C-alpha angles and dihedrals in degrees: 000000000000122000088239091056092047090051091050092050091045092051091046092052093047092051104040111023093073091053089049094048092046091051092052093062099047114129097351105102139019113216132174124187122217124198122226087249088065097048093034098226140093118303095234110096114187101179142002130203134163128223127223091268091060094252113143125225127203124198104218142167088261096047131268118340114205120204122189097184092268110039140029127227126188112214110194123211117239093261094036093244138141115290101220101171139034133184135174125216126213091269091056098251115147118226121199131206108199139170103294094344144079126196148120141246118257132169120256125219092290096041101259114137118248132182115254114197120219095192092107089060090064123087109265094247092054096050094097115075135132128240119345097224097179136029120185135178116216119175107311096340135087118215125201121190123202125171093264101025147044111206122195118197115193133155091355095306134102131219120190131202121191113218120224092229137016114290118192099170137046129171135199118221117191138166 
């Protein structure tokens, strides 16, 4: 292909590709951006999920940020660490995988959500781990994946498997 032809194609793409991409998104989605100053937490968002009421939850460096469509609420983890992963079970409960902690969100006596740590349910020798990169709900169990461990929480009890090598990703496939 000649240099002239490559230049013509490049100019065409630079001029018309942005117009075509812009036209593809017209009327399909409503989006609104919020700055960290608005939601009063760190700008890094690791994961997003929604509960059965329609509230949205963001896993951030400061913990879990809850948004009800009007106001923002920061829910800190027990050790005030980053909330890396979120998952919702069939009852709508939100589970949180954090830096060195696992837990869930539950209402307090006046209905405000608080973070409840599950660290004490783990065997003492398994309570130290790094970042929980993935949290999955499968049937009636919650799985938390760290680089060195997979933790299953089911019926109030935890089971821990040590991995032979560092694992940073896990995925849930379902029908």
